[in-house]
MARPA-503981 format. One record per residue (C-alpha): x, y, z. Coordinates in steps of 0.2 Angstrom, whole numbers, padded with zeros to 4 digits, always signed. Layout:
! MARPA-503981
XYZ...
END
This chain:
! MARPA-503981
+0918+0628-1043+0914+0617-1028+0920+0623-1011+0934+0610-1010+0941+0617-1027+0946+0633-1018+0965+0635-1018+0974+0631-1001+0985+0647-1002+0981+0657-0987+0987+0646-0973+0988+0656-0956+0993+0644-0943+0992+0643-0924+0992+0629-0912+0977+0626-0901+0976+0613-0887+0972+0599-0899+0988+0602-0909+0978+0608-0924+0982+0621-0937+0968+0631-0944+0968+0640-0961+0961+0657-0964+0945+0657-0974+0940+0640-0969+0950+0632-0983+0958+0618-0974+0962+0612-0957+0979+0603-0956+0989+0595-0942+1002+0608-0935+1019+0607-0942+1028+0609-0925+1023+0595-0913+1018+0599-0895+1034+0592-0887+1052+0594-0885+1066+0582-0885+1082+0586-0876+1098+0577-0871+1096+0570-0854+1106+0581-0842+1115+0569-0830+1129+0580-0823+1118+0593-0813+1125+0586-0795+1121+0599-0782+1134+0613-0779+1141+0619-0763+1131+0635-0764+1115+0625-0767+1120+0613-0752+1122+0629-0741+1105+0635-0747+1099+0617-0742+1102+0622-0724+1088+0635-0726+1077+0625-0738+1081+0607-0734+1068+0600-0747+1079+0606-0761+1090+0591-0756+1076+0579-0762+1076+0585-0780+1079+0570-0791+1089+0579-0804+1102+0583-0790+1105+0565-0785+1111+0570-0768+1109+0552-0762+1119+0539-0772+1108+0527-0782+1108+0509-0774+1098+0494-0774+1087+0488-0789+1100+0476-0796+1086+0464-0802+1077+0478-0811+1093+0484-0818+1097+0467-0825+1079+0465-0832+1081+0482-0841+1098+0477-0848+1090+0461-0855+1076+0472-0863+1089+0484-0870+1099+0470-0878+1085+0461-0887+1086+0460-0906+1071+0471-0910+1075+0488-0917+1062+0497-0907+1055+0492-0890+1044+0502-0878+1040+0500-0860+1029+0508-0847+1037+0509-0830+1024+0513-0817+1023+0515-0798+1015+0527-0786+1023+0545-0784+1039+0544-0774+1044+0526-0778+1059+0532-0788+1054+0530-0806+1063+0545-0812+1078+0542-0802+1079+0524-0809+1077+0530-0827+1091+0542-0824+1102+0528-0817+1098+0518-0833+1103+0532-0844+1119+0534-0835+1124+0516-0835+1118+0513-0853+1128+0528-0858+1144+0519-0853+1139+0506-0866+1137+0519-0879+1119+0523-0878+1112+0541-0880+1099+0546-0867+1086+0559-0872+1071+0565-0863+1054+0571-0871+1042+0583-0863+1025+0588-0868+1022+0607-0870+1007+0617-0876+1020+0631-0881+1027+0632-0899+1040+0618-0900+1053+0614-0912+1050+0602-0926+1055+0584-0923+1068+0586-0936+1077+0597-0924+1079+0583-0911+1096+0580-0905+1108+0573-0918+1114+0556-0913+1131+0550-0921+1132+0534-0930+1145+0528-0918+1131+0527-0904+1125+0510-0899+1107+0515-0898+1095+0528-0892+1085+0528-0875+1070+0541-0875+1063+0544-0858+1045+0551-0857+1041+0556-0839+1022+0559-0834+1017+0550-0849+0999+0548-0842+0997+0567-0843+1001+0568-0862+0985+0569-0873+0983+0551-0880+0985+0557-0898+1000+0567-0895+1009+0553-0886+1005+0541-0900+1010+0553-0913+1027+0556-0904+1030+0538-0903+1026+0536-0922+1038+0550-0927+1051+0544-0915+1052+0528-0925+1058+0538-0940+1071+0549-0932+1086+0537-0929+1093+0523-0939+1099+0515-0922+1091+0503-0910+1078+0513-0900+1071+0510-0883+1056+0521-0877+1054+0522-0858+1037+0529-0852+1036+0534-0834+1019+0535-0826+1010+0533-0809+0995+0523-0815+0995+0510-0829+0977+0504-0830+0964+0509-0844+0974+0523-0852+0989+0511-0854+0978+0497-0861+0971+0508-0875+0989+0515-0879+0996+0497-0879+0982+0492-0891+0984+0506-0903+1003+0504-0904+1001+0486-0908+0987+0490-0921+0994+0505-0929+1013+0504-0928+1015+0485-0925+1025+0489-0910+1024+0477-0895+1024+0487-0879+1024+0481-0861+1021+0488-0844+1033+0485-0829+1028+0489-0811+1043+0496-0801+1042+0487-0784+1044+0496-0768+1062+0498-0763+1057+0498-0745+1047+0482-0746+1061+0472-0737+1065+0478-0720+1084+0477-0722+1082+0488-0737+1073+0501-0727+1087+0503-0714+1100+0503-0727+1091+0516-0738+1089+0527-0722+1107+0526-0717+1113+0530-0735+1101+0545-0736+1106+0551-0718+1124+0551-0722+1122+0560-0739+1111+0573-0731+1122+0575-0716+1137+0578-0728+1128+0592-0737+1121+0600-0721+1138+0599-0712+1132+0587-0698+1146+0576-0692+1138+0567-0677+1129+0554-0688+1127+0542-0673+1116+0555-0665+1103+0555-0680+1093+0540-0677+1079+0532-0688+1061+0535-0684+1054+0522-0672+1042+0515-0685+1054+0513-0699+1053+0494-0699+1035+0493-0695+1025+0507-0703+1020+0502-0721+1022+0520-0726+1040+0518-0726+1040+0505-0740+1040+0521-0751+1058+0526-0755+1053+0545-0755+1046+0543-0737+1062+0535-0731+1072+0549-0739+1061+0563-0731+1062+0555-0714+1081+0555-0716+1082+0573-0721+1070+0578-0707+1080+0569-0694+1097+0577-0700+1089+0594-0702+1080+0593-0685+1097+0588-0677+1105+0603-0686+1091+0614-0680+1092+0607-0662+1073+0602-0663+1064+0586-0663+1061+0576-0679+1043+0570-0683+1040+0553-0678+1024+0550-0688+1028+0548-0707+1012+0558-0711+1020+0573-0703+1036+0573-0713+1029+0585-0726+1022+0596-0713+1039+0597-0705+1048+0601-0722+1035+0613-0727+1037+0623-0711+1055+0624-0714+1051+0632-0732+1039+0644-0723+1053+0649-0711+1064+0652-0726+1051+0664-0734+1049+0674-0718+1068+0675-0716+1070+0682-0734+1057+0695-0729+1065+0700-0713+1082+0701-0723+1073+0712-0736+1077+0700-0750+1059+0700-0757+1051+0713-0767+1034+0709-0759+1032+0698-0743+1032+0680-0737+1013+0678-0739+1014+0683-0757+1028+0672-0760+1018+0658-0752+1004+0661-0764+1016+0660-0779+1023+0643-0772+1005+0637-0770+1000+0642-0788+1016+0634-0794+1012+0618-0785+0994+0618-0791+0997+0623-0809+1015+0618-0813+1027+0629-0823+1019+0643-0834+1024+0656-0846+1028+0672-0838+1012+0681-0846+1001+0666-0840+1009+0667-0822+1004+0686-0821+0986+0682-0826+0984+0668-0814+0991+0678-0800+0978+0692-0803+0964+0679-0806+0967+0670-0790+0967+0687-0781+0985+0686-0775+0990+0702-0785+0979+0717-0789+0987+0720-0805+1001+0714-0817+1014+0725-0809+1011+0717-0792+1010+0700-0801+1027+0703-0809+1035+0706-0792+1028+0691-0785+1033+0680-0799+1051+0688-0798+1052+0684-0780+1047+0666-0783+1060+0664-0797+1073+0671-0785+1069+0657-0772+1064+0643-0785+1074+0646-0801+1068+0636-0816+1082+0624-0822+1085+0631-0839+1091+0615-0846+1073+0608-0844+1062+0623-0847+1059+0636-0859+1067+0653-0856+1050+0661-0852+1044+0647-0840+1042+0653-0822+1034+0646-0806+1044+0631-0804+1035+0619-0792+1042+0612-0776+1051+0596-0778+1048+0581-0777+1030+0581-0784+1023+0573-0769+1029+0587-0758+1021+0600-0769+1005+0590-0769+1006+0589-0750+1009+0608-0749+0993+0611-0759+0983+0599-0747+0990+0606-0731+0988+0624-0737+0969+0621-0740+0960+0620-0723+0952+0604-0716+0966+0592-0715+0969+0592-0696+0988+0591-0697+1001+0602-0689+1002+0615-0703+0992+0631-0703+0980+0631-0718+0976+0647-0728+0957+0650-0730+0960+0663-0743+0969+0650-0754+0953+0640-0755+0944+0655-0762+0958+0658-0774+0958+0640-0780+0939+0642-0782+0942+0658-0793+0954+0649-0804+0943+0634-0807+0928+0645-0811+0937+0653-0825+0930+0649-0842+0943+0659-0852+0953+0650-0865+0969+0659-0860+0967+0650-0843+0962+0633-0849+0979+0626-0847+0981+0632-0829+0963+0626-0825+0967+0609-0832+0984+0607-0823+0975+0613-0806+0961+0600-0808+0973+0587-0812+0984+0590-0797+0968+0590-0785+0962+0574-0793+0979+0565-0791+0981+0570-0773+0963+0568-0768+0964+0549-0764+0978+0552-0751+0970+0568-0743+0951+0564-0739+0947+0583-0735+0953+0587-0753+0940+0574-0760+0926+0578-0748+0928+0597-0745+0934+0603-0761+0933+0591-0776+0916+0584-0773+0907+0601-0771+0917+0607-0786+0911+0593-0797+0893+0594-0791+0892+0613-0795+0902+0613-0811+0902+0595-0818+0907+0601-0835+0925+0605-0828+0929+0586-0830+0930+0589-0849+0946+0598-0845+0954+0582-0838+0964+0569-0846+0960+0550-0846+0972+0546-0832+0965+0559-0820+0947+0554-0824+0952+0536-0820+0960+0541-0804+0944+0551-0800+0933+0535-0804+0944+0525-0792+0944+0538-0777+0936+0529-0762+0932+0546-0755+0921+0552-0769+0903+0547-0767+0893+0538-0780+0881+0553-0781+0895+0565-0787+0900+0552-0800+0883+0551-0807+0882+0569-0810+0899+0569-0818+0893+0554-0829+0878+0563-0835+0890+0577-0841+0901+0564-0850+0886+0556-0858+0880+0572-0865+0897+0576-0873+0903+0559-0878+0900+0563-0896+0917+0571-0896+0924+0554-0891+0925+0544-0876+0942+0541-0867+0947+0527-0855+0945+0539-0840+0927+0544-0845+0924+0525-0847+0930+0522-0830+0918+0534-0822+0903+0528-0833+0907+0510-0829+0908+0513-0810+0891+0521-0811+0883+0508-0822+0890+0494-0812+0883+0502-0796+0866+0502-0805+0869+0484-0810+0870+0479-0792+0854+0488-0788+0842+0480-0800+0836+0462-0800+0827+0460-0816+0837+0450-0829+0831+0460-0844+0836+0477-0835+0852+0469-0830+0855+0464-0848+0851+0482-0854+0864+0489-0842+0877+0476-0848+0873+0481-0866+0877+0499-0861+0892+0494-0852+0899+0484-0866+0896+0499-0878+0905+0511-0866+0920+0499-0865+0920+0497-0884+0920+0516-0887+0934+0518-0875+0944+0504-0883+0944+0493-0868+0940+0477-0878+0944+0464-0865+0931+0472-0853+0919+0474-0868+0920+0456-0872+0917+0451-0853+0901+0461-0851+0895+0456-0868+0896+0438-0862+0887+0443-0846+0873+0450-0856+0872+0435-0867+0871+0424-0852+0856+0434-0845+0847+0435-0862+0848+0417-0867+0835+0410-0855+0823+0424-0859+0825+0422-0878+0823+0403-0876+0806+0407-0867+0800+0413-0884+0801+0432-0883+0805+0440-0900+0810+0456-0891+0823+0446-0881+0829+0436-0896+0832+0453-0905+0841+0459-0889+0852+0443-0889+0856+0446-0907+0862+0463-0903+0872+0456-0888+0880+0443-0900+0885+0457-0912+0892+0467-0897+0903+0451-0893+0908+0450-0911+0914+0468-0911+0924+0466-0895+0932+0449-0900+0936+0457-0917+0946+0471-0909+0954+0458-0898+0960+0449-0913+0950+0433-0909+0942+0433-0927+0936+0415-0927+0927+0417-0911+0920+0434-0917+0914+0425-0933+0904+0412-0923+0896+0426-0913+0892+0436-0928+0885+0420-0937+0873+0416-0923+0867+0434-0922+0863+0434-0941+0854+0417-0939+0843+0425-0925+0839+0440-0936+0835+0429-0950+0823+0418-0940+0815+0434-0933+0813+0441-0951+0805+0425-0957+0793+0425-0942+0787+0442-0946+0796+0452-0932+0802+0469-0936+0820+0472-0939+0822+0484-0925+0811+0474-0912+0824+0476-0898+0816+0484-0883+0818+0503-0883+0828+0504-0867+0843+0494-0873+0843+0503-0890+0842+0520-0882+0855+0517-0869+0867+0509-0881+0863+0521-0895+0873+0535-0887+0888+0524-0886+0885+0511-0900+0895+0520-0914+0911+0510-0909+0901+0494-0909+0896+0497-0926+0913+0502-0932+0920+0486-0925+0907+0476-0934+0914+0484-0950+0931+0479-0945+0925+0461-0943+0916+0462-0960+0933+0467-0967+0941+0453-0959+0928+0440-0965+0929+0447-0983+0948+0450-0985+0955+0436-0974+0942+0421-0975+0931+0425-0990+0915+0423-0980+0900+0430-0989+0892+0435-0972+0904+0449-0973+0891+0459-0983+0877+0455-0971+0888+0460-0956+0892+0476-0964+0874+0479-0969+0870+0477-0950+0883+0490-0946+0877+0502-0959+0859+0501-0953+0864+0505-0935+0875+0519-0940+0861+0527-0951+0851+0528-0935+0864+0538-0926+0872+0548-0940+0861+0563-0937+0869+0566-0920+0884+0575-0927+0899+0574-0939+0909+0562-0929+0895+0549-0931+0893+0552-0949+0912+0548-0951+0909+0530-0945+0894+0529-0958+0905+0535-0972+0918+0523-0968+0906+0509-0967+0898+0513-0984+0916+0514-0992+0919+0496-0985+0902+0490-0991+0905+0497-1008+0922+0488-1009+0913+0471-1004+0900+0474-1017+0913+0477-1031+0923+0462-1026+0907+0452-1028+0904+0459-1045+0888+0468-1040+0893+0483-1049+0877+0492-1049+0875+0491-1030+0893+0495-1028+0890+0511-1038+0875+0516-1028+0885+0513-1011+0901+0522-1017+0890+0537-1022+0883+0537-1004+0900+0536-0997+0906+0551-1007+0891+0561-1003+0894+0558-0984+0912+0563-0986+0908+0578-0996+0896+0584-0982+0909+0580-0968+0923+0589-0978+0912+0604-0981+0908+0605-0962+0925+0601-0954+0937+0606-0968+0949+0593-0960+0964+0584-0969+0957+0568-0963+0940+0571-0972+0949+0577-0987+0960+0561-0988+0945+0550-0985+0935+0559-0999+0950+0556-1010+0949+0537-1006+0930+0537-1010+0933+0545-1026+0946+0533-1031+0935+0519-1027+0921+0526-1037+0933+0528-1052+0936+0509-1051+0918+0505-1050+0914+0516-1065+0928+0507-1075+0919+0491-1071+0903+0499-1077+0911+0504-1093+0909+0522-1089+0927+0527-1093+0925+0545-1095+0916+0547-1079+0929+0536-1070+0942+0548-1077+0933+0563-1070+0931+0555-1052+0950+0550-1052+0954+0568-1058+0944+0575-1044+0953+0564-1032+0970+0569-1038+0966+0587-1037+0960+0586-1019+0975+0575-1014+0987+0588-1023+0980+0602-1012+0982+0592-0996+1000+0588-1001+1003+0607-1005+0997+0611-0988+1007+0598-0979+1021+0590-0989+1021+0575-0977+1005+0569-0985+1011+0561-1001+1004+0544-1000+0986+0549-1004+0992+0559-1019+1003+0544-1026+0988+0532-1024+0976+0544-1032+0988+0547-1047+0990+0528-1049+0971+0526-1050+0970+0540-1063+0984+0533-1073+0976+0516-1073+0959+0523-1078+0966+0535-1092+0975+0520-1099+0959+0513-1105+0957+0528-1117+0974+0536-1120+0989+0527-1113+1000+0541-1119+0992+0553-1108+0991+0540-1094+1010+0539-1095+1012+0556-1088+1001+0553-1073+1008+0536-1070+1026+0543-1070+1022+0556-1057+1014+0543-1046+1030+0532-1048+1041+0547-1044+1032+0549-1028+1033+0531-1023+1051+0531-1026+1053+0546-1015+1043+0537-1001+1052+0521-1003+1069+0530-1001+1064+0538-0985+1054+0523-0978+1057+0505-0983+1039+0500-0979+1034+0509-0995+1044+0497-1006+1030+0485-1009+1019+0500-1015+1033+0505-1026+1034+0488-1034+1015+0489-1038+1018+0506-1045+1032+0500-1056+1021+0485-1062+1006+0497-1066+1018+0509-1075+1025+0494-1085+1007+0489-1091+1004+0507-1097+1021+0507-1106+1017+0491-1115+1000+0498-1120+1010+0512-1128+1022+0499-1137+1037+0505-1127+1043+0487-1123+1062+0491-1121+1057+0505-1108+1045+0493-1099+1058+0478-1097+1070+0486-1084+1055+0493-1074+1046+0476-1073+1062+0468-1067+1064+0481-1054+1047+0478-1048+1050+0459-1046+1066+0462-1037+1058+0473-1024+1046+0459-1020+1060+0448-1016+1055+0436-1030+1069+0427-1040+1064+0428-1058+1071+0411-1062+1063+0401-1047+1048+0390-1049+1038+0396-1035+1036+0414-1028+1043+0418-1011+1030+0420-0997+1023+0438-0997+1007+0447-1002+1000+0436-1016+0990+0451-1023+1006+0460-1026+1016+0445-1032+1003+0441-1045+1002+0459-1051+1021+0461-1052+1025+0444-1059+1011+0446-1072+1017+0463-1078+1035+0456-1080+1028+0441-1090+1018+0453-1101+1034+0463-1104+1044+0447-1108+1031+0441-1120+1031+0457-1130+1050+0456-1130+1049+0439-1138+1056+0429-1123+1041+0417-1122+1050+0404-1111+1054+0416-1097+1037+0424-1099+1028+0408-1098+1037+0404-1081+1033+0420-1073+1015+0420-1080+1012+0403-1072+1020+0410-1055+1008+0424-1056+0993+0412-1059+0999+0401-1044+0999+0417-1033+0981+0421-1039+0975+0403-1037+0981+0403-1019+0971+0419-1016+0956+0413-1025+0955+0396-1015+0953+0407-0999+0944+0422-1007+0933+0417-1021+0932+0435-1028+0950+0433-1034+0943+0421-1047+0942+0434-1060+0960+0439-1058+0965+0420-1059+0955+0418-1075+0963+0433-1083+0981+0426-1078+0976+0409-1085+0971+0417-1101+0988+0426-1102+0996+0410-1101+0986+0404-1115+0991+0419-1125+1010+0415-1122+1007+0397-1127+0999+0402-1143+1014+0414-1146+1026+0399-1143+1016+0389-1156+1009+0376-1143+0992+0378-1150+0983+0363-1142+0990+0368-1125+0984+0386-1128+0966+0380-1132+0966+0370-1116+0972+0384-1105+0960+0396-1112+0946+0384-1109+0952+0382-1091+0951+0401-1089+0934+0402-1095+0928+0388-1083+0936+0398-1069+0926+0413-1073+0910+0403-1076+0911+0396-1059+0913+0414-1052+0899+0421-1063+0887+0407-1058+0889+0412-1039+0891+0431-1041+0888+0441-1057+0895+0442-1074+0909+0453-1078+0907+0458-1097+0924+0465-1099+0932+0449-1093+0920+0439-1103+0927+0448-1119+0945+0446-1114+0943+0427-1110+0933+0423-1125+0944+0433-1137+0959+0422-1130+0949+0406-1133+0943+0410-1150+0961+0416-1156+0967+0399-1150+0953+0389-1159+0956+0399-1175+0974+0395-1174+0971+0376-1173+0957+0377-1186+0943+0372-1175+0930+0381-1185+0915+0374-1176+0920+0379-1159+0927+0396-1165+0911+0400-1173+0901+0398-1156+0915+0408-1148+0913+0422-1160+0894+0423-1158+0896+0424-1140+0910+0437-1141+0899+0448-1153+0884+0447-1142+0894+0452-1126+0902+0467-1136+0885+0473-1141+0878+0471-1123+0892+0482-1116+0891+0495-1131+0909+0492-1136+0906+0492-1155+0919+0505-1158+0933+0501-1147+0949+0491-1148+0940+0476-1142+0929+0476-1157+0944+0478-1168+0951+0462-1161+0935+0453-1163+0933+0458-1181+0951+0453-1185+0947+0436-1177+0931+0435-1187+0940+0439-1203+0952+0424-1199+0938+0413-1195+0928+0418-1211+0943+0416-1222+0947+0398-1215+0929+0394-1218+0930+0400-1236+0919+0415-1234+0931+0426-1243+0921+0441-1246+0914+0442-1228+0932+0440-1222+0938+0454-1232+0924+0465-1226+0928+0461-1208+0947+0464-1211+0943+0481-1218+0932+0486-1203+0945+0480-1191+0958+0491-1200+0946+0506-1199+0944+0504-1180+0963+0501-1177+0967+0516-1187+0954+0527-1177+0962+0521-1161+0980+0522-1166+0984+0540-1160+0976+0537-1143+0984+0520-1140+1001+0518-1149+1002+0500-1142+0989+0495-1155+1000+0499-1170+1007+0482-1170+0989+0475-1171+0986+0487-1185+1001+0481-1195+0996+0463-1192+0978+0466-1198+0984+0476-1213+0995+0462-1218+0981+0450-1216+0970+0461-1226+0983+0463-1239+0986+0444-1241+0967+0442-1243+0966+0455-1256+0981+0447-1266+0973+0430-1265+0957+0437-1271+0965+0444-1286+0966+0462-1279+0985+0463-1280+0987+0482-1281+0975+0485-1266+0983+0471-1256+1001+0478-1261+0996+0495-1254+0991+0487-1237+1006+0476-1236+1018+0491-1240+1009+0501-1226+1010+0487-1214+1029+0485-1217+1032+0504-1215+1023+0503-1198+1033+0488-1193+1049+0497-1198+1044+0512-1188+1040+0502-1173+1057+0493-1173+1066+0509-1175+1057+0517-1160+1058+0501-1150+1077+0500-1152+1077+0485-1162+1065+0475-1151+1068+0457-1156+1049+0453-1153+1045+0463-1168+1056+0453-1180+1044+0439-1183+1030+0451-1188+1041+0460-1200+1048+0444-1208+1031+0438-1211+1025+0454-1218+1040+0455-1230+1037+0437-1235+1019+0442-1239+1025+0458-1248+1037+0448-1259+1023+0436-1264+1012+0451-1269+1026+0459-1279+1029+0442-1287+1011+0441-1292+1012+0458-1300+1028+0452-1309+1038+0465-1300+1052+0453-1298+1066+0465-1292+1055+0471-1278+1050+0454-1274+1068+0448-1273+1072+0463-1262+1058+0460-1250+1061+0441-1248+1080+0445-1246+1077+0457-1232+1065+0445-1224+1078+0431-1224+1092+0443-1218+1082+0447-1202+1081+0429-1196+1093+0424-1183+1092+0405-1182+1100+0404-1164+1085+0413-1157+1070+0404-1164+1055+0398-1154+1041+0388-1162+1031+0402-1171+1046+0412-1177+1053+0395-1184+1038+0392-1195+1038+0410-1201+1057+0409-1204+1055+0393-1214+1040+0400-1224+1051+0415-1228+1065+0404-1235+1053+0394-1245+1045+0410-1253+1063+0417-1256+1067+0401-1266+1051+0399-1275+1050+0416-1283+1068+0414-1289+1065+0397-1296+1049+0402-1304+1057+0416-1313+1074+0406-1316+1083+0421-1309+1097+0423-1297+1097+0404-1294+1114+0404-1286+1105+0412-1270+1093+0398-1269+1103+0383-1263+1110+0390-1248+1093+0397-1242+1085+0380-1245+1098+0371-1236+1097+0383-1221+1079+0380-1220+1081+0361-1221+1094+0363-1207+1081+0373-1196+1068+0359-1199+1080+0345-1194+1085+0354-1179+1067+0357-1173+1064+0338-1174+1049+0328-1180+1037+0335-1167+1039+0353-1174+1024+0352-1185+1034+0357-1200+1032+0341-1211+1023+0351-1225+1037+0364-1226+1050+0350-1226+1042+0342-1241+1041+0358-1250+1059+0362-1247+1064+0344-1254+1054+0348-1269+1062+0365-1271+1079+0357-1270+1074+0344-1283+1068+0357-1295+1084+0367-1292+1095+0352-1296+1085+0349-1312
END
């Protein structure tokens, strides 16, 4: 038993910071079931109460809280109209980022939209990220069907982990069957948003856009209006009636600080409160926070004097500081942080401090968990200013607390996992506020980063980007941070880390003058951007590197030429991710040309200077991964053979870095998987087998190390690919083993996480297809399970309808191999319906041509076996047209086209259009020959096409060409070792027909006997061959009778007739079987007649004629029907018995010939009927 065979039964799950669930015993790591977020209905009615207004006279800052909406919303009519237009667009799902600096009014504007949209029937929800155990997405608020749509607001979107935010958006798309608008609120846009926007477009096909909320106070008249509205609202709450006495600050119209709406509101509140307190309001906007925070301090001291606190004002201030720095915490975490920061000596003291804080600043229960405490000051900017003013060094009129600096240092020093959330929040707060407060940057943040640079690993991308752009952080500090990021980038490089590394690298770029060294730095910078997903910037720096290297390469330096090739590959990678595939192809082609010229000149493959290789090496994984993406585009979209060379280049690069850790080997394993797929498509089966084995080996190692679901699913895909390769190699048993292992592992993944159904459905489909080569009956069970899973998936998500159509088509094919035509027919029709293709149209509707070809081909096969040759021919031609369109663009679809052309030839043969069948089968062979000449032979297809060709030649009596075809067919079968399979039985049957027609009677009889033996040996495994067995038995019986072995021939004919009767019974009177039984009964009647068993001869021919329905005859059944009538009449005339039955039968046959016309090819039969009628009248 291998380690991935162990059962997944002992799952003990808990959530870590990466939202992962671990399984006890290292069985498996699966994504946590409960996501780290909450969705609530947006609470819009929480207008401030009278008691809260009274409290506002002691704590005026509470009147600034967004959720209380003390100041009525006004302005922003243009923005409101723009968002209404966005809301009313036709798309089902749209997403916007609304970004602006803190205090600009993003949250207030979003709440206003929620209220006004609510009047139009929209339901507003809000999503909050949480590290605590959260309810499942399925417990999200229920939205009634009468709602117009759903608006989901996500505040502080930049602080969500990127994966969590992307996953939240993905899951949101599945929650409501109503128009959905997702509104993200964020201070910055920048790199983190660019990466999210790209991933949403790539992974979810969701077009997102960013909108900057303009300053409400940009126009001077708006400033004064906003001040007066706020003054009047605050005055009403604070019971100030002398409004004319409360004047705007002198700099309201001139100071740019007042362009921020929050600053205007703070100025209005300070002015009203100062009038109420009979003191002076601050004139400088920079002192507004100091004023309001002093009023908070006054309130704390007043509470202490009135004995309303369990501790004291200083302790309460420490709690307010911790809340402002770290944000809301669970009660237990809050106690631990109080002790850690030194504000409490023990948990009991911490409990009292936290309770005092909760008394003064209660958490809004509608927004927080019940256990959340330490509600920060509101608005956020005031909380940040409180932290900045509490830490000494600012020079403002607010007394700092030196011990708070020490407490902050104690918190940030903590390495405890229990404190990691608080450390991350505190660091984020410091970084966000540092650009506005120079002393925070210089006196606190820079020393912290120099002393403990690893702390940046706790930051999110938005915070790191803010740090990179902080003008107060010196370059030397960022260089220290950059080295830490370099040493840990194997865990992945985000946009924030890229911003820091890019700033450091750009500074170095300005310092050097040597073009080669500049190119090296550009190469590193390109790789940094590529790994962070910033592909526009990556392309830009790649262009710079190329411009620097071209003159050096043109001077004749091989090393610089190699460097230029690398730069072109980098550009190719970036352009690929931008979607500029044609430009990427040009860059990739030039890079390959340079490498080829260096190889011809004897230069080593890795002749790039060591510096660029080393500097890009740590970041080059993403470049190589993008080269694989480009190769996939070349192969699957444009059919360019250079895809394999590009992929080879990527694999070569990835092999050099794969030893650096599992994350690197993931990229290598993926690249090997793509490379194996390319090789299989190009018919290089041996190379595909070796590469697929390497891919499996890498995924096995990764799965053994990481035990992750991702690695398990990738291993499933690798095993499924190997199964397909092994089928092509003719190793069916090994292919079944590979596919079985894939199914076993996929089943365990699904057992651990019921949402992961697709890999199991796909693996089952591959196993079913593979088993069908040996035992279609067993394959049916597997294929049925795959089909059930796809039906379930398609019911839940329409995007799986196409996969369901494919599953139905494949299941149809297996049913046909089992001879279950009547069961297959409705399934094949359903698959066609799912693709949107009308069965009676000439040309397939636009869509995925591979799916169309498969679905239409399966339907055509089912109709052919059901005897509806005309409709089967129409659909088979449509399937071939779809395949031809693919093959014109992608030459490796030529084998599929050849097979579909061969199936058309088979249908034409069944219709009796013998010469057309020969022509079409020859076209199929030529299609395949062209592919084989460029790529490699496919023996299994060679057998299939040659068999169809020889069958048509034998039918038309072209013995010379059929002899050549038979020799070729026999040689190919011996080459692939298929001497005991069904293919050989088909070959022997054709050989027998050819030999009989060539008058080699003994050889023909021997070939027929061997064909019967092989069919009988395979009949239990493949019930679908029982029709072929009956046909061959009939042929053998007729041969024996004609050779004078009537008794032996009679036994074969009786056995054949019994088989056909059983088939018709089990097939619910499938009309396609009637011609075969009519022909067999006719032959059986002739055999009885030869043995003078007249009564049995008459009974057999009477039954044959009774089965014929003249209104449903195509060409071949018509010939069979006329022959049956002739035999019926002949044996009665020869015995001069039951002559009264002869005339009606002869006239019916003559009527059939007349209706068929002169071109029916029945002239010989018509002459014989005339003779029979003449003999009867005598």
